[in-house]
Backbone atoms as SQL, in Angstrom:
CREATE TABLE atoms (id INTEGER PRIMARY KEY, chain TEXT, resi INTEGER, resn TEXT, atom TEXT, x REAL, y REAL, z REAL);
INSERT INTO atoms VALUES
  (1, 'A', 1, 'MET', 'N', 52.261, 14.798, 0.106),
  (2, 'A', 1, 'MET', 'CA', 51.361, 13.889, 0.886),
  (3, 'A', 1, 'MET', 'C', 51.952, 12.527, 0.520),
  (4, 'A', 2, 'LYS', 'N', 51.831, 11.673, 1.497),
  (5, 'A', 2, 'LYS', 'CA', 52.241, 10.269, 1.209),
  (6, 'A', 2, 'LYS', 'C', 51.257, 9.462, 0.337),
  (7, 'A', 3, 'THR', 'N', 51.583, 8.484, -0.327),
  (8, 'A', 3, 'THR', 'CA', 50.649, 7.753, -1.261),
  (9, 'A', 3, 'THR', 'C', 49.584, 6.956, -0.419),
  (10, 'A', 4, 'LYS', 'N', 49.878, 6.503, 0.964),
  (11, 'A', 4, 'LYS', 'CA', 49.230, 5.804, 1.602),
  (12, 'A', 4, 'LYS', 'C', 47.849, 6.747, 1.953),
  (13, 'A', 5, 'TYR', 'N', 48.343, 7.844, 2.511),
  (14, 'A', 5, 'TYR', 'CA', 47.108, 8.943, 2.866),
  (15, 'A', 5, 'TYR', 'C', 46.210, 9.234, 1.575),
  (16, 'A', 6, 'LYS', 'N', 47.040, 9.323, 0.418),
  (17, 'A', 6, 'LYS', 'CA', 46.110, 9.553, -0.867),
  (18, 'A', 6, 'LYS', 'C', 45.204, 8.583, -1.054),
  (19, 'A', 7, 'ALA', 'N', 45.742, 7.298, -0.911),
  (20, 'A', 7, 'ALA', 'CA', 44.916, 6.140, -1.229),
  (21, 'A', 7, 'ALA', 'C', 43.635, 6.152, -0.243),
  (22, 'A', 8, 'LEU', 'N', 43.849, 6.321, 0.872),
  (23, 'A', 8, 'LEU', 'CA', 42.739, 6.478, 2.061),
  (24, 'A', 8, 'LEU', 'C', 41.680, 7.434, 1.650),
  (25, 'A', 9, 'ILE', 'N', 42.304, 8.762, 1.166),
  (26, 'A', 9, 'ILE', 'CA', 41.529, 9.624, 0.777),
  (27, 'A', 9, 'ILE', 'C', 40.586, 9.397, -0.385),
  (28, 'A', 10, 'PHE', 'N', 41.202, 8.801, -1.369),
  (29, 'A', 10, 'PHE', 'CA', 40.587, 8.375, -2.540),
  (30, 'A', 10, 'PHE', 'C', 39.561, 7.262, -2.231),
  (31, 'A', 11, 'ASN', 'N', 39.780, 6.313, -1.452),
  (32, 'A', 11, 'ASN', 'CA', 38.865, 5.263, -1.323),
  (33, 'A', 11, 'ASN', 'C', 37.751, 5.834, -0.274),
  (34, 'A', 12, 'PHE', 'N', 37.869, 6.765, 0.639),
  (35, 'A', 12, 'PHE', 'CA', 36.869, 7.282, 1.220),
  (36, 'A', 12, 'PHE', 'C', 35.801, 8.261, 0.209),
  (37, 'A', 13, 'LEU', 'N', 36.530, 9.014, -0.527),
  (38, 'A', 13, 'LEU', 'CA', 35.727, 9.763, -1.561),
  (39, 'A', 13, 'LEU', 'C', 34.859, 8.997, -2.493),
  (40, 'A', 14, 'GLY', 'N', 35.551, 7.977, -2.982),
  (41, 'A', 14, 'GLY', 'CA', 34.860, 7.120, -3.901),
  (42, 'A', 14, 'GLY', 'C', 33.546, 6.347, -3.292),
  (43, 'A', 15, 'PHE', 'N', 33.741, 5.931, -2.021),
  (44, 'A', 15, 'PHE', 'CA', 32.777, 5.287, -1.210),
  (45, 'A', 15, 'PHE', 'C', 31.640, 6.187, -1.146),
  (46, 'A', 16, 'SER', 'N', 32.011, 7.302, -0.414),
  (47, 'A', 16, 'SER', 'CA', 31.153, 8.515, 0.183),
  (48, 'A', 16, 'SER', 'C', 30.019, 8.926, -1.187),
  (49, 'A', 17, 'ILE', 'N', 30.606, 9.090, -2.196),
  (50, 'A', 17, 'ILE', 'CA', 29.966, 9.720, -3.294),
  (51, 'A', 17, 'ILE', 'C', 29.016, 8.648, -3.765),
  (52, 'A', 18, 'LEU', 'N', 29.514, 7.479, -3.812),
  (53, 'A', 18, 'LEU', 'CA', 28.560, 6.451, -4.295),
  (54, 'A', 18, 'LEU', 'C', 27.345, 6.058, -3.390),
  (55, 'A', 19, 'PHE', 'N', 27.757, 6.228, -1.905),
  (56, 'A', 19, 'PHE', 'CA', 26.831, 5.812, -0.936),
  (57, 'A', 19, 'PHE', 'C', 25.724, 6.874, -0.917),
  (58, 'A', 20, 'VAL', 'N', 26.189, 8.250, -1.046),
  (59, 'A', 20, 'VAL', 'CA', 25.154, 9.366, -0.877),
  (60, 'A', 20, 'VAL', 'C', 24.260, 9.236, -2.349),
  (61, 'A', 21, 'GLY', 'N', 24.815, 9.160, -3.304),
  (62, 'A', 21, 'GLY', 'CA', 24.171, 9.062, -4.533),
  (63, 'A', 21, 'GLY', 'C', 23.143, 7.878, -4.408),
  (64, 'A', 22, 'GLY', 'N', 23.651, 6.629, -4.196),
  (65, 'A', 22, 'GLY', 'CA', 22.822, 5.571, -4.175),
  (66, 'A', 22, 'GLY', 'C', 21.686, 5.589, -3.135),
  (67, 'A', 23, 'ARG', 'N', 21.755, 6.195, -1.924),
  (68, 'A', 23, 'ARG', 'CA', 20.887, 6.374, -1.034),
  (69, 'A', 23, 'ARG', 'C', 19.817, 7.179, -1.306),
  (70, 'A', 24, 'LEU', 'N', 20.078, 8.538, -2.029),
  (71, 'A', 24, 'LEU', 'CA', 19.310, 9.260, -2.646),
  (72, 'A', 24, 'LEU', 'C', 18.262, 8.435, -3.568),
  (73, 'A', 25, 'LEU', 'N', 19.083, 7.938, -4.546),
  (74, 'A', 25, 'LEU', 'CA', 18.355, 7.305, -5.633),
  (75, 'A', 25, 'LEU', 'C', 17.609, 6.322, -5.170),
  (76, 'A', 26, 'ILE', 'N', 17.996, 5.311, -4.443),
  (77, 'A', 26, 'ILE', 'CA', 17.055, 4.312, -3.804),
  (78, 'A', 26, 'ILE', 'C', 15.952, 4.917, -2.961),
  (79, 'A', 27, 'GLY', 'N', 16.144, 5.920, -2.206),
  (80, 'A', 27, 'GLY', 'CA', 15.257, 6.541, -1.274),
  (81, 'A', 27, 'GLY', 'C', 14.027, 7.120, -2.299),
  (82, 'A', 28, 'MET', 'N', 14.443, 7.624, -3.378),
  (83, 'A', 28, 'MET', 'CA', 13.427, 8.110, -4.455),
  (84, 'A', 28, 'MET', 'C', 12.597, 7.073, -5.160),
  (85, 'A', 29, 'LEU', 'N', 13.147, 5.884, -5.238),
  (86, 'A', 29, 'LEU', 'CA', 12.334, 4.912, -5.969),
  (87, 'A', 29, 'LEU', 'C', 11.909, 4.001, -4.980),
  (88, 'A', 30, 'LEU', 'N', 12.132, 3.518, -3.923),
  (89, 'A', 30, 'LEU', 'CA', 11.491, 2.773, -2.961),
  (90, 'A', 30, 'LEU', 'C', 11.358, 3.548, -1.571),
  (91, 'A', 31, 'SER', 'N', 10.161, 3.090, -0.941),
  (92, 'A', 31, 'SER', 'CA', 9.835, 3.612, 0.429),
  (93, 'A', 31, 'SER', 'C', 10.207, 2.579, 1.474),
  (94, 'A', 32, 'LEU', 'N', 11.478, 2.854, 1.703),
  (95, 'A', 32, 'LEU', 'CA', 11.828, 1.690, 2.923),
  (96, 'A', 32, 'LEU', 'C', 12.246, 2.402, 4.049),
  (97, 'A', 33, 'ASN', 'N', 12.524, 1.583, 5.147),
  (98, 'A', 33, 'ASN', 'CA', 13.093, 2.139, 6.559),
  (99, 'A', 33, 'ASN', 'C', 14.485, 2.907, 6.247),
  (100, 'A', 34, 'THR', 'N', 14.793, 3.877, 6.774),
  (101, 'A', 34, 'THR', 'CA', 15.988, 4.681, 6.778),
  (102, 'A', 34, 'THR', 'C', 17.208, 3.760, 6.966),
  (103, 'A', 35, 'LEU', 'N', 17.011, 2.917, 7.931),
  (104, 'A', 35, 'LEU', 'CA', 18.427, 1.904, 8.341),
  (105, 'A', 35, 'LEU', 'C', 18.426, 0.927, 6.991),
  (106, 'A', 36, 'ALA', 'N', 17.379, 0.346, 6.537),
  (107, 'A', 36, 'ALA', 'CA', 17.453, -0.481, 5.385),
  (108, 'A', 36, 'ALA', 'C', 17.993, 0.253, 4.304),
  (109, 'A', 37, 'LEU', 'N', 17.530, 1.531, 3.905),
  (110, 'A', 37, 'LEU', 'CA', 18.217, 2.430, 2.598),
  (111, 'A', 37, 'LEU', 'C', 19.747, 2.337, 2.976),
  (112, 'A', 38, 'ALA', 'N', 20.376, 2.843, 4.135),
  (113, 'A', 38, 'ALA', 'CA', 21.527, 2.951, 4.371),
  (114, 'A', 38, 'ALA', 'C', 22.310, 1.750, 4.066),
  (115, 'A', 39, 'PHE', 'N', 21.747, 0.588, 4.590),
  (116, 'A', 39, 'PHE', 'CA', 22.399, -0.571, 4.639),
  (117, 'A', 39, 'PHE', 'C', 22.602, -1.090, 3.190),
  (118, 'A', 40, 'ILE', 'N', 21.505, -0.961, 2.334),
  (119, 'A', 40, 'ILE', 'CA', 21.627, -1.314, 0.964),
  (120, 'A', 40, 'ILE', 'C', 22.554, -0.318, 0.170),
  (121, 'A', 41, 'ALA', 'N', 22.418, 0.918, 0.469),
  (122, 'A', 41, 'ALA', 'CA', 23.435, 1.840, -0.235),
  (123, 'A', 41, 'ALA', 'C', 25.072, 1.533, 0.007),
  (124, 'A', 42, 'ALA', 'N', 25.002, 1.061, 1.377),
  (125, 'A', 42, 'ALA', 'CA', 26.491, 1.033, 1.708),
  (126, 'A', 42, 'ALA', 'C', 27.049, -0.245, 1.271),
  (127, 'A', 43, 'VAL', 'N', 26.093, -1.493, 0.982),
  (128, 'A', 43, 'VAL', 'CA', 26.643, -2.660, 0.224),
  (129, 'A', 43, 'VAL', 'C', 26.952, -2.253, -1.110),
  (130, 'A', 44, 'ALA', 'N', 26.119, -1.917, -1.694),
  (131, 'A', 44, 'ALA', 'CA', 26.161, -1.299, -3.262),
  (132, 'A', 44, 'ALA', 'C', 27.415, -0.358, -3.596),
  (133, 'A', 45, 'ALA', 'N', 27.572, 0.707, -2.690),
  (134, 'A', 45, 'ALA', 'CA', 28.790, 1.469, -2.827),
  (135, 'A', 45, 'ALA', 'C', 30.121, 0.675, -2.655),
  (136, 'A', 46, 'SER', 'N', 30.154, -0.186, -1.684),
  (137, 'A', 46, 'SER', 'CA', 31.329, -1.220, -1.443),
  (138, 'A', 46, 'SER', 'C', 31.637, -1.920, -2.445),
  (139, 'A', 47, 'ILE', 'N', 30.601, -2.313, -3.178),
  (140, 'A', 47, 'ILE', 'CA', 30.969, -3.268, -4.282),
  (141, 'A', 47, 'ILE', 'C', 31.456, -2.368, -5.465),
  (142, 'A', 48, 'LEU', 'N', 30.578, -1.370, -5.734),
  (143, 'A', 48, 'LEU', 'CA', 30.941, -0.610, -7.001),
  (144, 'A', 48, 'LEU', 'C', 32.158, 0.405, -6.932),
  (145, 'A', 49, 'ALA', 'N', 32.480, 0.844, -5.658),
  (146, 'A', 49, 'ALA', 'CA', 33.655, 1.668, -5.472),
  (147, 'A', 49, 'ALA', 'C', 34.718, 1.273, -5.912),
  (148, 'A', 50, 'PRO', 'N', 35.818, 1.928, -6.507),
  (149, 'A', 50, 'PRO', 'CA', 37.083, 1.712, -6.823),
  (150, 'A', 50, 'PRO', 'C', 37.965, 1.545, -5.664),
  (151, 'A', 51, 'LYS', 'N', 38.922, 0.604, -5.685),
  (152, 'A', 51, 'LYS', 'CA', 39.824, 0.247, -4.709),
  (153, 'A', 51, 'LYS', 'C', 41.316, 0.914, -5.117),
  (154, 'A', 52, 'PHE', 'N', 41.692, 1.681, -4.078),
  (155, 'A', 52, 'PHE', 'CA', 42.970, 2.474, -4.301),
  (156, 'A', 52, 'PHE', 'C', 43.917, 1.687, -3.271),
  (157, 'A', 53, 'SER', 'N', 45.373, 1.604, -3.646),
  (158, 'A', 53, 'SER', 'CA', 46.298, 1.249, -2.471),
  (159, 'A', 53, 'SER', 'C', 47.607, 1.694, -3.074),
  (160, 'A', 54, 'ALA', 'N', 48.489, 1.656, -2.124),
  (161, 'A', 54, 'ALA', 'CA', 49.890, 2.297, -2.416),
  (162, 'A', 54, 'ALA', 'C', 50.797, 1.159, -2.322),
  (163, 'A', 55, 'VAL', 'N', 51.492, 1.006, -3.453),
  (164, 'A', 55, 'VAL', 'CA', 52.400, -0.301, -3.654),
  (165, 'A', 55, 'VAL', 'C', 53.681, 0.102, -3.773),
  (166, 'A', 56, 'LYS', 'N', 54.578, -0.622, -3.043),
  (167, 'A', 56, 'LYS', 'CA', 56.065, -0.316, -3.042),
  (168, 'A', 56, 'LYS', 'C', 56.589, -1.147, -4.084),
  (169, 'A', 57, 'THR', 'N', 57.553, -0.384, -4.980),
  (170, 'A', 57, 'THR', 'CA', 58.142, -1.066, -6.174),
  (171, 'A', 57, 'THR', 'C', 59.357, -0.592, -6.237),
  (172, 'A', 58, 'LYS', 'N', 60.335, -1.013, -7.235),
  (173, 'A', 58, 'LYS', 'CA', 61.671, -0.880, -7.206),
  (174, 'A', 58, 'LYS', 'C', 62.072, 0.856, -7.488),
  (175, 'A', 59, 'SER', 'N', 61.213, 1.298, -8.164),
  (176, 'A', 59, 'SER', 'CA', 61.262, 2.875, -8.366),
  (177, 'A', 59, 'SER', 'C', 60.652, 3.742, -7.347),
  (178, 'A', 60, 'GLY', 'N', 59.851, 3.140, -6.544),
  (179, 'A', 60, 'GLY', 'CA', 59.333, 4.081, -5.367),
  (180, 'A', 60, 'GLY', 'C', 58.064, 3.535, -5.104),
  (181, 'A', 61, 'GLU', 'N', 57.313, 4.373, -4.358),
  (182, 'A', 61, 'GLU', 'CA', 55.806, 3.964, -4.005),
  (183, 'A', 61, 'GLU', 'C', 54.853, 4.450, -5.113),
  (184, 'A', 62, 'LYS', 'N', 53.974, 3.601, -5.657),
  (185, 'A', 62, 'LYS', 'CA', 53.169, 4.087, -6.729),
  (186, 'A', 62, 'LYS', 'C', 51.652, 4.031, -6.023),
  (187, 'A', 63, 'LEU', 'N', 50.659, 4.634, -6.537),
  (188, 'A', 63, 'LEU', 'CA', 49.285, 4.642, -6.295),
  (189, 'A', 63, 'LEU', 'C', 48.566, 3.820, -7.258),
  (190, 'A', 64, 'MET', 'N', 48.089, 2.762, -6.937),
  (191, 'A', 64, 'MET', 'CA', 47.307, 1.600, -7.878),
  (192, 'A', 64, 'MET', 'C', 45.768, 1.756, -7.653),
  (193, 'A', 65, 'MET', 'N', 44.956, 1.404, -8.621),
  (194, 'A', 65, 'MET', 'CA', 43.529, 1.277, -8.412),
  (195, 'A', 65, 'MET', 'C', 43.192, 0.036, -9.192),
  (196, 'A', 66, 'LYS', 'N', 41.983, -0.416, -8.657),
  (197, 'A', 66, 'LYS', 'CA', 41.352, -1.568, -9.026),
  (198, 'A', 66, 'LYS', 'C', 39.962, -1.347, -9.202),
  (199, 'A', 67, 'TRP', 'N', 39.321, -1.621, -10.231),
  (200, 'A', 67, 'TRP', 'CA', 37.776, -1.302, -10.253),
  (201, 'A', 67, 'TRP', 'C', 36.969, -2.396, -10.920),
  (202, 'A', 68, 'ILE', 'N', 35.889, -2.821, -10.632),
  (203, 'A', 68, 'ILE', 'CA', 35.206, -3.851, -11.334),
  (204, 'A', 68, 'ILE', 'C', 34.861, -3.545, -12.821),
  (205, 'A', 69, 'PHE', 'N', 34.979, -2.357, -13.291),
  (206, 'A', 69, 'PHE', 'CA', 34.705, -1.994, -14.671),
  (207, 'A', 69, 'PHE', 'C', 35.856, -1.883, -15.576),
  (208, 'A', 70, 'ILE', 'N', 37.070, -1.993, -14.999),
  (209, 'A', 70, 'ILE', 'CA', 38.230, -2.195, -15.838),
  (210, 'A', 70, 'ILE', 'C', 38.893, -3.480, -15.658),
  (211, 'A', 71, 'LYS', 'N', 39.856, -3.864, -16.327),
  (212, 'A', 71, 'LYS', 'CA', 40.395, -5.177, -16.205),
  (213, 'A', 71, 'LYS', 'C', 41.737, -4.905, -15.797),
  (214, 'A', 72, 'GLY', 'N', 42.188, -5.752, -14.645),
  (215, 'A', 72, 'GLY', 'CA', 43.313, -5.446, -14.004),
  (216, 'A', 72, 'GLY', 'C', 43.613, -4.240, -13.304),
  (217, 'A', 73, 'PHE', 'N', 44.908, -3.874, -12.919),
  (218, 'A', 73, 'PHE', 'CA', 45.288, -2.677, -11.999),
  (219, 'A', 73, 'PHE', 'C', 45.709, -1.688, -12.936),
  (220, 'A', 74, 'ARG', 'N', 45.360, -0.204, -12.432),
  (221, 'A', 74, 'ARG', 'CA', 45.663, 0.925, -13.208),
  (222, 'A', 74, 'ARG', 'C', 46.709, 1.859, -12.266),
  (223, 'A', 75, 'GLU', 'N', 47.686, 2.337, -12.866),
  (224, 'A', 75, 'GLU', 'CA', 48.658, 3.198, -12.022),
  (225, 'A', 75, 'GLU', 'C', 47.981, 4.574, -12.195),
  (226, 'A', 76, 'LEU', 'N', 48.196, 5.323, -10.973),
  (227, 'A', 76, 'LEU', 'CA', 47.790, 6.667, -11.211),
  (228, 'A', 76, 'LEU', 'C', 48.901, 7.660, -11.006);
């Protein structure tokens, strides 16, 4: 599998797990409209989710990750 596709799948999985978990958690704590719950969960998940990307280097294409909880980039 190409690293671009791996990055796309990892980005989707990271966002979706945080979105569903955040929506359920916020839904238990607050009684808001479902559209407002989805919007708040989507914003929170897009900020908190790790970002993956495929980077071309001299030795080949590598999968890199950036997250707000770690400093700098991490190679996978």
